[in-house]
C-alpha positions in Angstrom: 0.0 0.0 0.0 1.3 3.4 -1.0 2.2 5.7 1.9 -0.1 8.7 1.8 2.5 11.2 3.1 4.7 13.8 1.3 8.3 14.6 2.0 9.0 17.9 3.7 10.2 19.3 0.4 7.0 18.2 -1.4 4.9 19.7 1.4 6.7 23.0 1.3 6.5 23.3 -2.5 2.8 22.4 -2.6 2.0 24.9 0.2 3.7 27.7 -1.8 1.7 26.8 -4.9 -1.6 26.6 -2.9 -0.9 29.9 -1.2 0.0 31.7 -4.4 -3.2 30.4 -6.1 -5.3 31.4 -3.0 -3.9 34.9 -3.2 -4.4 35.3 -6.9 -8.1 34.1 -6.7 -9.5 35.9 -3.7 -12.9 36.1 -5.5 -13.3 32.4 -4.8 -13.0 32.7 -1.0 -13.7 36.2 0.2 -13.0 36.8 3.9 -10.9 33.7 4.4 -7.3 33.9 5.7 -4.5 31.7 4.3 -2.9 31.3 7.7 -5.9 29.5 9.1 -6.1 27.2 6.1 -2.4 26.4 6.3 -2.7 25.6 10.0 -5.4 23.0 9.2 -3.2 21.6 6.4 -0.2 21.4 8.7 -2.3 19.3 11.1 -3.6 17.0 8.3 -0.7 15.5 6.3 -3.1 13.0 4.6 -5.2 15.9 3.3 -2.1 17.6 2.0 -1.2 14.3 0.2 -4.7 14.4 -1.4 -4.2 18.0 -2.5 -0.8 16.9 -4.0 -2.6 14.2 -6.1 -5.0 16.9 -7.3 -2.2 19.2 -8.2 -0.2 16.4 -9.9 -3.1 15.7 -12.2 -3.4 19.4 -13.1 -6.6 20.0 -11.1 -5.3 23.4 -9.7 -7.0 22.9 -6.3 -8.2 26.0 -4.5 -10.4 26.9 -1.5 -13.9 27.6 -2.7 -15.9 27.6 0.6 -15.8 27.3 4.4 -18.3 25.4 6.5 -18.6 27.1 9.8 -20.6 24.3 11.4 -17.9 21.7 10.7 -15.0 24.1 10.7 -13.9 22.8 7.3 -12.4 24.5 4.3 -13.5 23.1 0.9 -10.9 22.7 -1.8 -12.1 22.0 -5.3 -10.3 21.4 -8.7 -10.4 24.9 -10.3 -8.4 24.2 -13.5 -10.1 25.8 -16.5 -10.7 22.4 -18.1 -11.3 19.0 -16.6 -8.1 17.8 -14.8 -5.8 15.4 -16.5 -7.5 12.3 -15.1 -9.7 11.5 -18.1 -10.7 8.6 -20.3 -12.3 6.9 -17.4 -15.5 5.0 -17.1 -17.8 6.2 -14.3 -17.3 3.4 -11.8 -15.9 -0.1 -11.3 -19.1 -1.8 -12.3 -19.1 0.1 -15.6 -15.4 -0.6 -16.2 -15.8 -4.3 -15.4 -18.8 -4.5 -17.9 -16.7 -3.4 -20.8 -15.7 -6.4 -23.0 -13.3 -4.5 -25.3 -11.3 -1.3 -25.2 -11.3 -1.0 -21.4 -9.9 2.3 -20.2 -7.2 2.4 -17.5 -9.8 2.8 -14.8 -12.9 4.6 -13.5 -13.6 8.0 -12.0 -15.1 6.8 -8.7 -12.2 4.6 -7.7 -9.6 7.1 -8.9 -11.2 9.8 -6.7 -11.2 7.4 -3.7 -7.5 6.5 -4.3 -6.8 10.2 -4.2 -8.8 10.7 -1.0 -11.3 13.1 -2.7 -14.9 13.0 -3.7 -16.4 13.6 -7.1 -18.6 16.7 -7.2 -22.3 16.5 -7.1 -24.3 18.4 -9.7 -25.1 21.1 -7.1 -21.4 21.5 -6.2 -20.5 21.6 -9.9 -23.0 24.4 -10.4 -21.7 26.3 -7.4 -18.1 26.1 -8.8 -19.4 27.5 -12.1 -20.6 30.6 -10.2 -16.9 31.3 -9.4 -15.6 31.1 -13.0 -16.0 29.5 -16.3 -14.9 25.9 -16.2 -15.1 23.0 -18.7 -15.8 25.1 -21.8 -14.0 22.4 -24.0 -14.2 19.4 -21.7 -16.7 17.7 -19.4 -16.7 16.2 -16.0 -18.5 13.2 -14.4 -20.6 14.1 -11.4 -22.1 12.0 -8.7 -25.0 10.0 -10.2 -28.2 9.0 -8.4 -28.6 5.3 -7.8 -31.8 5.3 -9.8 -29.9 6.4 -12.9 -26.9 4.3 -12.2 -29.0 1.1 -11.8 -30.2 1.5 -15.3 -26.6 1.8 -16.7 -26.4 5.5 -16.9 -24.1 8.2 -15.4 -24.2 12.0 -15.4 -21.7 14.6 -16.4 -21.7 18.4 -16.7 -20.0 21.0 -18.8 -20.3 24.7 -19.7 -21.4 25.7 -23.2 -23.0 28.9 -24.5 -22.4 30.5 -21.0 -24.7 27.9 -19.5 -24.0 24.9 -17.3 -25.5 21.7 -18.8 -26.2 18.3 -17.2 -26.1 15.3 -19.5 -26.3 11.5 -19.3 -24.2 8.8 -20.9 -23.7 5.1 -20.4 -21.6 4.7 -17.3 -19.2 2.5 -19.3 -18.4 5.3 -21.8 -15.2 7.2 -21.7 -13.8 10.1 -23.6 -10.4 11.9 -23.9 -12.2 15.2 -23.0 -14.1 13.8 -20.0 -12.6 13.6 -16.6 -13.9 14.5 -13.1 -13.5 17.3 -10.7 -12.8 16.5 -7.1 -13.5 18.1 -3.7 -11.7 17.8 -0.4 -12.8 19.0 3.0 -9.9 20.1 5.3 
């Protein structure tokens, strides 16, 4: 099993990237202070490891919200296009059902391996209020069991300055479709 911990050098470099992105995009997190976020990250090396995975796949994670009730900062992939974790079926069941041309994996398991969650449709729409994302790509979103049981899965994108929700077979995969993740710290 892979150790989910960064070296001190990796941690320091990642924290610098995250702080720089945080300071450049204050519109995403008005009123929040980096020092408090960094203190939470310093106390949670496994969460920092997950953010590193998001960064390594070009997700450009950034803070997009703060939950006062749970005292959690919400990080989300904020890359302009779907991160470089694409060409994935929706979940393991869909991947397993493919007889030919299986992709390397599936979005649900990849997110779990990274220690993050795939966005819900509501979270995806909230992200789109902070900028324009997925104008050339699309991202799988969490799919209700009623849709998934029938073989389908949902994805979203932004076209014509509008966020669209679509469906596809869960076993489908495309070079321009990935997933956006969220992490609570």
